[in-house]
N, C-alpha and C positions, 0 to 999 in steps of 0.2 A: 261294660256289662248293664243290660236292661233292669233298672230297679223299679220297685213299687211305686215310687214318686214318679218315674217316667211312665207308668201305666195309666196313673190316674189323671183326667182331666183337671185342668186348672181353673178354678173359678173363685180365687181368692184363697191366701195362704191358710186362712182357718178352716175353710172347708175341705180344702184339700189335704190338710194334716188330719182332720177327722176322718176322712175316707182311707186314708192309708193307714190310720190307726186301727179302724173296722176291719180292714182287709187283713192286717197282721194279727190281729185278735182271733179272727175266724180261723186262720191257718194254725194259730198256735192252741186253740181250743180244739180243734180236729186231732192234732197230735197228742195232746194231753189225754182226751178220751180214748185214743188209740193205744195209750200206754208207752209212748215213745221216750219217756223219761223216767225209767225204772229207779233212778237213784233218788227221786223226789225233788229234784232241782232242775229248773230251766238253765240253759247256757248263760253265761255271763252276758251283762247287757251290752258291752262292746262287740261280744260274737255275734248277738242277734242284729244289732244294727248293720254290722257288715254283711251278715248273711241275707239280709232283707233290704240291704241299701236305703235305709231310712234314717231320719234325723231322731236326735235323743227325745224332742219333746213327741214325737209321733210313737215312738216305742214307749215312752212313759205313759201315754194315753191310752195304748194298746194294753198295757199292763193293768192300769186302772180299770179298765172294762173287765178283764179277768177276775181280778180282785173282787170288783162288784159282784161277780156270779158266783163268788166263792171257789172258783178254780185254782187260784194261786195266793199266796200271801207274800208281800213284798217286804222285806226286812232291810232296814236302813242301816247305814253305820259301815265300820270296816269288814263285819262279817255278814253284811248284806248280802242280798239276792233275792230272786223269785223262787219260793217253793211250791211244788205242785200238792193240790189238794184233790184227790179224786172224789166225786160226788157219791153219796151213799145214802142211806136210811136216815142216819143222825142228822146230816146236813139238810137233808130234805125235811126232816122233821122241824128244824129251825125255820126254814122258809115257811114251811106249812103253818107254824105256830104264829109268825108274823102276819100271813093272810087271815089265820082265824081270829087273831087279836083285832086286825082292822075292821072284821066284819061283827065284832062284838059277841064272838062264840064264848059260852061260858064252859067252866071245867065239867059240870054235869053233861053237857052234849058231847064233850070229848068222851067222857067214859061211857056214853050209849055208843058212840061209833066204835070203840074198841071191842066192847062187848058183843056188837053186832059181826064184826068183820074178822076179828082175831081168830075166833073158833072156825071159820072157814078154812084157815091156814092148818088147823088141827086135821081138820078131815082131808085136805089135800096130803098132808103127812101120812095120814093112815092108809090113803087109797094108791100112794107111792109104790109101785112095785118093786123098787129097789130101796124100800124102808129100812130091811133088816141090815142091808150093808151100810147105807150113806145116811141114815137118820138115827135109828134106834141107839147105836152105839154112841153118838155124839151127845144125845139127850140123857143118856144114862151116865155119862160121865160128868155131866153138868149136875144132875140129880144127886149123885154121889157127893160131889163138892158142897152142894148146898146142904146135905145131910150132915157132913162134918161141919160145915158153919154153924148150923143150927145147935149143934152141941157145944161149940165154943164162943160164940159170940152173938149179940143181937143188935137191934138199931139198923142203922144205915148199911152195914156190911151184910147183914143178912138180907136185908130188903133187896140190896144190889144183886146178890148171888140168886136169890128166888126169883127176881126179875129176869136175870139172865136166860131162865129156862124158857119164859115166855117170849123172849127176843128171838131164841133159837128155834122155836116152833115157827115163827114167821119166816126166819131166815132160811130154812130147811123146806119151805112149802114147796119149792119147785117152779113157781110160777114167777117170773121176774117182775112184771106190772103189779100184782098183787103184793109180792114181797115188799117193793119200794112203798107202795101206798100204805099199806097197814104197818110197815114198818116205822114209816114217819109218824103215824098216830100213836105207836105203841112207844116210841121213843120220848114223845110229849107226855104220855101219861107216867112213864117210867119217874120222870121228873116230878110229877104230882106226888107219886109215892114215896120218893125220897125226902120231899119236903115233909111229908106227914111223917115218916121216921125220925127226922131229925127234930121235929116238934115234939112227939111223944117223948123221945129219948131225953130231951132236954127238961120235960116235965116229970121223969121217972115213971113214965107210963106206957112205955113200949110193951106190946103183947110179950106174955111169958113163954116157957118152955113149950106148954101145950099147945099153944097157938101156931107155934113154929112148926111142931110135929105135924099138925093138921094140915098145914101148907105143904110141907114134903110128902104128905101121905097122898094129897090131892094130885100133885104132879106125878106121883108115882102110878096112881090110878089111870091117869090121862096117857101115861107112857105106854101101860100094859094094853089100852085100847088101841092106840096107834101100832103097836107092835102086833096086835092082832087082826089089824087091817079093818077094824070096824069104823069107817069114815063117819056115819051118821052118829054112832055112839061117843066118837071122840069130839064131834063138834058140839053135840048136846051138853056133854059133860064139861067142856071147856067153857061154854057160855054160862053154865051155871055156877062154876068155879069163879070166873071172873066177877059176874055180877055179886056175887056174895063177898070177894076182897073188897070190890068198889064200895059196897055198903058200908064196910068199915071204914075205908079211908075217908070217903065222902061225909060221914057222919062227923069227922073232926076237923075237915078244912072248909074254907068258906067257899060257895059256889059263885066265884068271881069269874069276871072277863079273863081269858087266857092271857097271861103276861109273857110273851116269847123272850124278852130280855132276862126275865127271872130264871128261866130254864136253859140259857144258852150254854152257860158252862156245863152244865149236866150232859147235854145232848151232843155237845161238839167236842167234850174232852179237853177244854182249854179253859 
């Protein structure tokens, strides 16, 4: 059997091992993105070594490459193994957060980006010819859940429920590049609002019932505009609503440089 090791030119064991690892990582990456592992787990390492005809150090390096990219999580121990993680808006949001942190981007700048770009998604939803079937029912279901949440709870649970409406508008916009880019920004902003909710709840100052009703009413008005197919109206209303909410949040949190590590758990769900 011709193995990957046989096909890679030998220029020292270290160089050869790296090249073999990169070749295997490329192949596994292609299979992960194609959805070849529906159960969420890569084959056992012994199986992978036999399949690709490579050494344990080369396979370990290949998995390390994929782990660095966020495509797998390697668990050690008796129940260990490599678990697949499909990329998405949340993980892109974390990577984006790291880049924004390194460039010294402030929370205020993030807010401006969200208020500029998220309303475009509202317009795309309203202009989607299949909105009555594919978009409006999902948004209405989320709105109903948020309305119930607003009657029974406040603080972080209500904020999470309300933010899910915004995330859904982005998720349903129908344009994959826009969905990914704006979704990453929205995931970062979600973490800012949740931190705001936690802070105000701890101080006993989380907005009362009237404010929660106002949020629900705003979402309902936006949904009506989307259902009516009013793209410009949906975009304009969405922008005004977002800026109004951001003004409240930004008045209570420090305009600091974005700290990706502080929001990792929120946007990755871990």
